PLY file of the C-alpha trace (Angstrom):
ply
format ascii 1.0
element vertex 242
property float x
property float y
property float z
element edge 241
property int vertex1
property int vertex2
end_header
-47.10 19.32 -44.74
-49.53 16.78 -44.29
-47.31 13.94 -46.31
-44.24 15.11 -44.32
-46.28 14.20 -41.20
-47.78 11.07 -42.33
-44.29 9.81 -43.21
-42.97 10.84 -39.66
-46.42 9.17 -37.78
-45.63 6.06 -40.05
-42.00 6.02 -38.90
-43.19 6.14 -35.08
-45.80 3.68 -35.47
-42.82 1.26 -36.44
-40.79 2.59 -33.38
-43.73 2.07 -31.10
-44.52 -1.45 -32.13
-40.95 -2.40 -31.86
-40.55 -0.47 -28.35
-43.89 -2.60 -27.15
-42.34 -6.04 -28.06
-39.28 -4.99 -26.49
-41.18 -4.06 -23.14
-43.43 -7.22 -23.35
-40.13 -9.51 -24.03
-38.06 -7.94 -21.46
-40.13 -9.73 -18.71
-39.02 -13.08 -20.40
-35.55 -13.32 -19.10
-36.47 -12.51 -15.60
-39.30 -15.05 -15.62
-36.60 -17.70 -17.16
-34.12 -16.66 -14.28
-36.64 -16.83 -11.88
-37.60 -20.33 -12.89
-33.67 -21.50 -12.87
-33.41 -20.35 -9.50
-36.28 -22.31 -8.30
-35.07 -25.44 -10.28
-31.64 -24.81 -8.54
-33.08 -24.43 -5.08
-35.00 -27.62 -5.53
-31.70 -29.16 -6.93
-29.66 -27.69 -3.64
-32.43 -29.42 -1.50
-31.96 -32.91 -3.11
-28.18 -32.60 -2.92
-28.43 -31.78 0.53
-30.75 -34.90 1.28
-28.04 -36.96 -0.71
-25.08 -35.69 1.29
-27.20 -36.41 4.62
-27.56 -39.88 3.32
-24.07 -40.34 2.46
-23.05 -39.02 6.00
-25.30 -41.72 7.56
-23.78 -44.23 5.52
-20.27 -43.29 6.71
-21.37 -43.33 10.01
-23.13 -46.82 9.90
-19.85 -48.02 8.22
-17.90 -46.79 10.98
-20.04 -48.27 13.55
-20.08 -51.51 11.95
-16.20 -51.32 12.04
-16.03 -50.36 15.62
-18.37 -53.32 16.61
-16.08 -55.65 14.63
-12.96 -54.31 16.13
-14.46 -54.70 19.64
-15.71 -58.15 18.87
-12.04 -59.16 17.78
-10.88 -57.53 20.98
-13.16 -59.62 23.09
-12.37 -62.71 21.37
-8.45 -62.08 22.01
-9.20 -61.27 25.69
-11.11 -64.36 26.24
-8.74 -66.37 24.61
-6.05 -64.82 27.12
-8.26 -65.38 29.97
-7.42 -68.87 30.64
-3.75 -68.14 30.67
-4.22 -65.47 33.24
-2.30 -67.14 36.64
-3.41 -64.59 39.32
-6.84 -64.10 40.38
-6.05 -60.39 40.31
-5.06 -60.51 36.50
-7.83 -62.77 35.84
-10.51 -60.55 37.44
-8.97 -57.49 35.53
-9.09 -58.84 32.36
-12.64 -60.27 32.92
-13.91 -56.68 33.96
-12.23 -55.31 30.73
-14.10 -58.07 28.63
-17.30 -57.26 30.32
-17.24 -53.26 29.69
-16.11 -54.35 25.84
-19.27 -56.61 25.57
-21.45 -53.91 27.25
-19.87 -51.16 24.78
-20.85 -53.71 21.84
-24.31 -53.76 23.09
-24.72 -50.16 23.28
-23.20 -49.86 19.82
-25.39 -52.57 18.26
-28.41 -50.53 19.33
-26.92 -47.48 18.12
-26.63 -49.36 14.85
-30.00 -50.36 14.81
-31.24 -46.75 14.99
-29.02 -45.56 12.44
-30.08 -48.25 9.80
-33.54 -46.90 10.58
-32.49 -43.63 10.18
-30.79 -44.56 6.98
-33.60 -46.38 5.49
-35.94 -43.37 6.21
-33.20 -40.66 4.57
-33.13 -43.06 1.67
-36.87 -42.79 1.23
-36.80 -39.39 1.66
-34.49 -38.96 -1.02
-36.31 -40.93 -3.52
-39.40 -38.85 -2.80
-37.56 -35.59 -3.42
-36.00 -36.94 -6.45
-39.47 -38.08 -7.70
-40.80 -34.43 -7.03
-37.88 -32.94 -8.72
-38.23 -34.97 -11.90
-41.74 -33.82 -12.16
-41.15 -30.22 -11.39
-37.85 -29.98 -13.52
-40.27 -31.19 -16.65
-42.69 -28.63 -15.68
-40.13 -25.83 -15.07
-38.39 -26.99 -18.36
-41.48 -26.79 -20.43
-42.38 -23.37 -19.06
-38.71 -22.15 -19.75
-38.84 -23.62 -23.33
-42.05 -21.58 -23.93
-40.47 -18.31 -22.66
-37.33 -18.93 -24.55
-39.69 -19.42 -27.57
-41.57 -16.46 -26.90
-38.52 -14.36 -26.53
-36.96 -15.56 -29.88
-40.21 -14.66 -31.57
-40.53 -10.93 -30.04
-36.60 -10.45 -30.82
-37.30 -11.86 -34.52
-40.29 -9.58 -35.04
-38.06 -6.50 -33.67
-35.43 -7.38 -36.00
-37.97 -7.46 -38.87
-39.20 -4.01 -37.88
-35.84 -2.56 -37.49
-35.32 -3.68 -40.98
-38.19 -1.77 -42.09
-37.39 1.43 -40.02
-34.45 2.39 -42.68
-36.98 2.31 -45.45
-39.77 4.05 -43.64
-36.98 6.83 -42.21
-35.99 7.50 -45.62
-39.48 9.02 -46.61
-39.32 11.47 -43.74
-38.12 14.99 -44.08
-34.42 15.13 -42.70
-34.94 18.33 -40.51
-38.14 16.45 -38.88
-36.41 13.40 -38.80
-33.30 14.90 -36.83
-35.87 16.47 -34.28
-37.68 13.34 -33.96
-34.64 11.09 -33.37
-33.64 13.79 -30.65
-36.92 13.63 -28.76
-37.16 9.65 -29.16
-34.16 8.93 -27.44
-35.60 10.71 -24.22
-39.46 9.47 -24.69
-41.78 7.72 -26.57
-44.15 8.52 -28.39
-42.08 11.60 -29.44
-44.81 12.78 -32.13
-48.17 13.47 -30.44
-51.43 15.02 -31.41
-53.00 18.34 -29.87
-56.92 17.76 -29.51
-59.18 20.75 -28.37
-55.91 22.51 -27.42
-54.20 19.92 -25.11
-51.18 17.84 -25.54
-51.80 14.12 -25.85
-48.36 13.60 -24.32
-48.43 15.38 -21.21
-52.33 16.62 -21.06
-51.30 20.17 -20.54
-52.76 22.81 -22.78
-50.68 24.64 -25.32
-50.84 28.33 -25.80
-54.20 29.20 -28.07
-52.10 30.88 -30.51
-49.70 27.92 -31.03
-52.94 25.36 -31.43
-54.18 27.62 -33.85
-51.05 27.77 -35.96
-51.06 24.34 -35.85
-54.44 24.09 -37.08
-53.79 26.30 -39.76
-50.47 25.25 -41.23
-51.12 21.59 -40.61
-47.22 21.39 -39.54
-45.46 20.69 -36.15
-44.15 22.23 -33.21
-42.86 21.53 -30.07
-44.99 21.45 -26.74
-43.64 23.91 -24.31
-44.65 21.36 -21.35
-43.27 17.85 -22.49
-41.07 19.21 -25.41
-42.48 16.43 -27.65
-43.38 17.14 -31.29
-46.70 18.28 -31.50
-49.28 18.64 -34.38
-53.11 19.34 -34.75
-55.05 16.06 -35.05
-56.73 17.55 -38.18
-53.45 17.47 -40.12
-53.59 13.51 -40.25
-57.41 13.29 -40.77
-58.56 12.20 -44.18
-59.52 15.33 -46.12
-62.44 13.34 -47.33
-63.63 13.07 -43.78
-63.28 16.71 -43.36
-66.03 17.42 -45.99
0 1
1 2
2 3
3 4
4 5
5 6
6 7
7 8
8 9
9 10
10 11
11 12
12 13
13 14
14 15
15 16
16 17
17 18
18 19
19 20
20 21
21 22
22 23
23 24
24 25
25 26
26 27
27 28
28 29
29 30
30 31
31 32
32 33
33 34
34 35
35 36
36 37
37 38
38 39
39 40
40 41
41 42
42 43
43 44
44 45
45 46
46 47
47 48
48 49
49 50
50 51
51 52
52 53
53 54
54 55
55 56
56 57
57 58
58 59
59 60
60 61
61 62
62 63
63 64
64 65
65 66
66 67
67 68
68 69
69 70
70 71
71 72
72 73
73 74
74 75
75 76
76 77
77 78
78 79
79 80
80 81
81 82
82 83
83 84
84 85
85 86
86 87
87 88
88 89
89 90
90 91
91 92
92 93
93 94
94 95
95 96
96 97
97 98
98 99
99 100
100 101
101 102
102 103
103 104
104 105
105 106
106 107
107 108
108 109
109 110
110 111
111 112
112 113
113 114
114 115
115 116
116 117
117 118
118 119
119 120
120 121
121 122
122 123
123 124
124 125
125 126
126 127
127 128
128 129
129 130
130 131
131 132
132 133
133 134
134 135
135 136
136 137
137 138
138 139
139 140
140 141
141 142
142 143
143 144
144 145
145 146
146 147
147 148
148 149
149 150
150 151
151 152
152 153
153 154
154 155
155 156
156 157
157 158
158 159
159 160
160 161
161 162
162 163
163 164
164 165
165 166
166 167
167 168
168 169
169 170
170 171
171 172
172 173
173 174
174 175
175 176
176 177
177 178
178 179
179 180
180 181
181 182
182 183
183 184
184 185
185 186
186 187
187 188
188 189
189 190
190 191
191 192
192 193
193 194
194 195
195 196
196 197
197 198
198 199
199 200
200 201
201 202
202 203
203 204
204 205
205 206
206 207
207 208
208 209
209 210
210 211
211 212
212 213
213 214
214 215
215 216
216 217
217 218
218 219
219 220
220 221
221 222
222 223
223 224
224 225
225 226
226 227
227 228
228 229
229 230
230 231
231 232
232 233
233 234
234 235
235 236
236 237
237 238
238 239
239 240
240 241
């Protein structure tokens, strides 16, 4: 019985190691996703600033075009001014010219302010692009590191899975079936009983069951957590018991 138990314990050792690796590796995809979201947010912030610059540039071009159009209009009206025969027509046209010139002055002031705003916006974009470049490099390095760790863990798990079939082949078939059933629900599936206490759920097993485990050096099922249980003496080195 001791040899059967040792074979099962060896199988569980492989399963526990693989489970530990999987659990540790599970955090890596989440961390990578968080870093990608952070990078995406930074990229979106830059795009928003770039769009703002593009919008200001469109406003500036439109304002420059409006000023040019108004200037052309004033020139044409001034050319027509000398052609006016009546004082009334002359005054009306002169008034329109004056209004257009004042509008041009207002638009010229707006253009100056818009040019300053554009310059500031462009500097902001440059600053954010520099920050993004540095952050991208930093996050990229971290993501590469996490992907490498994930790949390493997956490789180790795959190696353990390759070993598992050989280890499982040494386990008693009936015991293996029981173990696989429990393992699907919880790990460890095989636990020792120390001083009458199940090490899986920390509940006391019936004294008669505990004595039976110690006498037979076999296995049974914990009445509380339904794991496979054994007396720890069963896996002890016989030489240590002397």
